[in-house]
Every structure is written in structure tokens, then in C-alpha cells.
VOKE-402840 format. One line per 2 residues: for each residue z negated, y, x negated of N, C-alpha, C, CB. Coordinates in nm, 3 decimals, always signed. Atoms other than C-alpha are relative to their C-alpha. Glycine has a CB too. Layout:
<pts>
Z,Y,X,Z,Y,X,Z,Y,X,Z,Y,X  ...
</pts>
This chain:
<pts>
-0.029,+0.120,+0.076,-12.033,-1.845,-3.628,-0.132,-0.061,-0.047,+0.094,+0.031,-0.121  +0.124,+0.069,+0.037,-12.303,-2.103,-3.692,-0.007,-0.021,-0.151,-0.009,-0.136,+0.073
+0.025,+0.027,+0.142,-12.456,-2.143,-4.034,+0.001,-0.150,-0.023,-0.135,+0.063,-0.047  +0.005,+0.143,+0.030,-12.423,-2.481,-4.208,-0.146,-0.048,-0.005,+0.071,-0.031,-0.135
+0.134,+0.057,-0.001,-12.725,-2.709,-4.173,+0.000,-0.120,-0.093,-0.045,-0.041,+0.145  +0.016,+0.113,+0.092,-12.836,-2.943,-4.451,-0.128,-0.074,+0.036,-0.004,+0.048,-0.149
+0.114,+0.081,-0.039,-13.077,-3.230,-4.395,-0.074,-0.058,-0.119,+0.046,-0.112,+0.088  +0.084,+0.071,+0.095,-13.366,-3.355,-4.600,+0.012,-0.149,+0.033,-0.151,+0.050,+0.007
-0.013,+0.144,-0.027,-13.325,-3.733,-4.640,-0.116,-0.056,+0.083,+0.009,-0.076,-0.131  +0.115,+0.047,-0.079,-13.674,-3.781,-4.495,+0.018,+0.034,+0.148,-0.131,+0.063,-0.052
-0.024,-0.040,-0.139,-13.572,-3.593,-4.180,+0.105,-0.091,+0.063,+0.045,+0.147,+0.007  -0.102,+0.092,-0.051,-13.261,-3.807,-4.143,-0.060,-0.136,+0.030,+0.115,-0.014,-0.101
+0.065,+0.129,-0.018,-13.471,-4.120,-4.184,-0.089,+0.000,+0.125,-0.083,-0.036,-0.124  +0.089,-0.008,-0.116,-13.724,-4.005,-3.923,+0.081,+0.008,+0.129,-0.092,+0.122,-0.013
-0.083,-0.012,-0.120,-13.452,-3.909,-3.674,+0.064,-0.135,+0.033,+0.109,+0.108,-0.020  -0.061,+0.133,-0.023,-13.282,-4.247,-3.719,-0.104,-0.098,+0.055,+0.060,-0.056,-0.131
+0.105,+0.089,-0.048,-13.611,-4.431,-3.671,-0.034,+0.031,+0.146,-0.126,+0.012,-0.088  +0.029,-0.039,-0.138,-13.679,-4.234,-3.352,+0.112,-0.046,+0.092,-0.020,+0.153,+0.011
-0.115,+0.045,-0.079,-13.328,-4.305,-3.223,-0.007,-0.150,+0.025,+0.131,+0.036,-0.069  +0.007,+0.146,-0.014,-13.370,-4.678,-3.289,-0.116,-0.042,+0.090,-0.015,-0.065,-0.136
+0.114,+0.030,-0.087,-13.712,-4.678,-3.119,+0.041,+0.018,+0.145,-0.121,+0.091,-0.035  -0.046,-0.023,-0.137,-13.560,-4.525,-2.806,+0.106,-0.102,+0.040,+0.057,+0.143,+0.015
-0.106,+0.095,-0.028,-13.259,-4.758,-2.829,-0.056,-0.137,+0.038,+0.092,-0.013,-0.120  +0.063,+0.128,-0.033,-13.486,-5.065,-2.821,-0.053,+0.000,+0.143,-0.115,-0.030,-0.097
+0.058,-0.011,-0.133,-13.626,-4.937,-2.492,+0.103,+0.036,+0.107,-0.109,+0.104,-0.001  -0.098,-0.046,-0.098,-13.327,-4.772,-2.325,+0.117,+0.067,-0.072,-0.064,+0.097,+0.101
-0.119,-0.063,+0.056,-12.972,-4.692,-2.426,+0.016,+0.143,+0.050,+0.123,-0.081,+0.033  -0.010,-0.135,-0.055,-12.981,-4.391,-2.194,-0.095,+0.095,-0.072,-0.031,-0.001,+0.150
+0.098,-0.084,+0.069,-13.296,-4.257,-2.360,+0.047,+0.031,-0.142,-0.139,-0.069,-0.003  -0.049,-0.020,+0.137,-13.145,-4.306,-2.707,+0.113,+0.102,-0.002,+0.047,-0.134,-0.062
-0.111,-0.096,-0.008,-12.829,-4.120,-2.605,-0.051,+0.141,+0.030,+0.100,-0.044,+0.108  +0.056,-0.131,-0.033,-13.033,-3.838,-2.452,-0.070,+0.061,-0.120,-0.098,-0.013,+0.118
+0.068,-0.049,+0.121,-13.244,-3.810,-2.768,+0.104,+0.051,-0.100,-0.086,-0.112,-0.064  -0.104,-0.038,+0.096,-12.932,-3.798,-2.985,+0.067,+0.132,+0.041,+0.105,-0.112,-0.012
-0.062,-0.124,-0.049,-12.773,-3.527,-2.765,-0.094,+0.119,-0.016,+0.040,-0.014,+0.147  +0.094,-0.111,+0.010,-13.088,-3.317,-2.757,-0.023,+0.041,-0.146,-0.134,-0.037,+0.065
+0.016,-0.032,+0.142,-13.133,-3.341,-3.134,+0.123,+0.074,-0.052,-0.023,-0.129,-0.082  -0.124,-0.068,+0.042,-12.768,-3.242,-3.189,+0.002,+0.143,+0.053,+0.124,-0.077,+0.050
+0.003,-0.134,-0.058,-12.812,-2.946,-2.954,-0.100,+0.089,-0.075,-0.037,-0.007,+0.150  +0.101,-0.076,+0.075,-13.127,-2.838,-3.140,+0.056,+0.045,-0.135,-0.128,-0.084,-0.021
-0.057,-0.033,+0.132,-12.947,-2.850,-3.475,+0.108,+0.107,+0.014,+0.059,-0.127,-0.067  -0.103,-0.102,-0.025,-12.656,-2.652,-3.331,-0.064,+0.137,+0.024,+0.087,-0.041,+0.121
+0.068,-0.126,-0.030,-12.893,-2.386,-3.197,-0.066,+0.060,-0.123,-0.104,-0.020,+0.109  +0.060,-0.048,+0.125,-13.075,-2.361,-3.529,+0.107,+0.066,-0.086,-0.068,-0.116,-0.077
-0.108,-0.058,+0.078,-12.744,-2.299,-3.702,+0.052,+0.130,+0.056,+0.113,-0.097,-0.011  -0.051,-0.120,-0.066,-12.644,-2.037,-3.446,-0.097,+0.119,-0.009,+0.031,-0.030,+0.146
+0.100,-0.107,-0.002,-12.971,-1.841,-3.445,-0.126,-0.044,-0.073,-0.034,+0.042,+0.145  +0.111,+0.057,+0.075,-13.202,-1.952,-3.725,-0.130,+0.081,+0.002,+0.041,-0.016,-0.140
+0.123,-0.081,+0.001,-13.448,-1.662,-3.698,-0.069,+0.007,+0.136,+0.031,+0.140,-0.048  +0.052,-0.005,-0.136,-13.514,-1.717,-3.327,-0.132,-0.075,+0.016,+0.101,-0.057,+0.094
+0.114,+0.089,-0.021,-13.779,-1.986,-3.362,-0.119,+0.040,-0.087,+0.040,-0.144,-0.030  +0.120,-0.049,+0.069,-14.138,-1.930,-3.472,-0.023,-0.062,-0.138,-0.121,-0.025,+0.085
+0.044,+0.048,+0.131,-14.263,-1.960,-3.828,-0.132,-0.073,+0.022,-0.015,+0.119,-0.104  +0.120,+0.080,-0.022,-14.525,-2.234,-3.839,-0.079,-0.030,-0.128,+0.037,-0.129,+0.067
+0.068,+0.032,+0.125,-14.605,-2.292,-4.207,+0.081,+0.059,-0.115,-0.019,-0.154,-0.017  -0.070,-0.069,+0.110,-14.513,-2.071,-4.503,+0.131,+0.055,+0.053,+0.025,-0.096,-0.122
-0.130,-0.048,-0.046,-14.140,-2.021,-4.448,+0.069,-0.099,+0.092,+0.089,+0.030,-0.118  -0.059,+0.098,-0.092,-14.084,-2.318,-4.218,-0.003,+0.052,+0.143,-0.075,-0.134,-0.009
-0.009,-0.032,-0.143,-13.968,-2.257,-3.863,+0.007,-0.131,+0.077,+0.124,+0.090,+0.030  +0.003,+0.122,-0.081,-13.995,-2.502,-3.574,+0.075,+0.022,+0.131,-0.145,-0.043,+0.028
-0.070,+0.006,-0.127,-13.760,-2.581,-3.289,-0.054,-0.123,+0.073,+0.157,-0.007,-0.019  +0.056,+0.111,-0.077,-13.933,-2.794,-3.025,+0.107,-0.057,+0.092,-0.123,+0.046,+0.082
-0.090,+0.064,-0.094,-13.722,-3.047,-2.841,-0.060,+0.010,+0.140,+0.027,-0.148,-0.039  +0.048,-0.017,-0.137,-13.746,-3.010,-2.463,-0.054,-0.129,+0.060,+0.112,+0.052,+0.086
+0.034,+0.123,-0.072,-13.762,-3.371,-2.345,-0.064,-0.109,-0.085,+0.122,-0.054,+0.063  +0.052,+0.103,+0.089,-13.891,-3.560,-2.647,-0.109,+0.060,-0.088,+0.113,-0.061,-0.087
+0.113,-0.053,+0.079,-14.210,-3.528,-2.855,+0.034,+0.016,-0.149,-0.120,-0.093,+0.014  -0.043,-0.024,+0.136,-14.027,-3.414,-3.167,+0.033,+0.147,-0.016,+0.122,-0.088,-0.036
-0.044,-0.135,+0.031,-13.950,-3.089,-3.338,+0.086,-0.004,-0.125,-0.121,+0.096,-0.018  -0.084,-0.016,+0.119,-13.699,-2.975,-3.598,-0.064,+0.109,-0.082,+0.150,+0.035,+0.037
+0.056,-0.098,+0.094,-13.861,-2.804,-3.894,+0.110,+0.040,-0.095,-0.124,-0.057,-0.077  -0.108,-0.046,+0.087,-13.632,-2.588,-4.102,-0.040,+0.126,-0.075,+0.127,+0.024,+0.082
+0.022,-0.121,+0.081,-13.621,-2.316,-4.364,+0.133,+0.070,-0.020,-0.064,-0.036,-0.138
</pts>
């Protein structure tokens, strides 16, 4: 069972800005970004200790196809 994931408002804002940036260029790219981000969040909830610690207690999940990462604690 996946753990619940809560978002920092700054992270939500950054994800929305990235989605809109891709949307201005390509609807397909925006959809792909949204799917990959959702998959990353799902994986973090399923196995939060899998990803490397990068700063203090923050862990990082790198997106595969986009130059973004999900930082979480």
C-alpha cells in the first residue's frame, strides 16, 4: 500500500509552471510530463526509501524524460 504524499505549495507551483511551459510548445509533451510526474509521485509513495539522499534528509527521484526531479522527505 502506498504512503500518502503531501505537496509543498512551492513544488506544486513549479510543477504547474513546467506543465504550462511544455503545453505552450506541445500538448503531447505536456501530457507526457504530467504522466511522468504522476508516476514518480506514485513510486515515491510506494517505496520512499529507494531513492538516494541528496541533502540532509531529502531524497531525490529523477524523472526519466524531463530535466526535473522530485525532492521529498
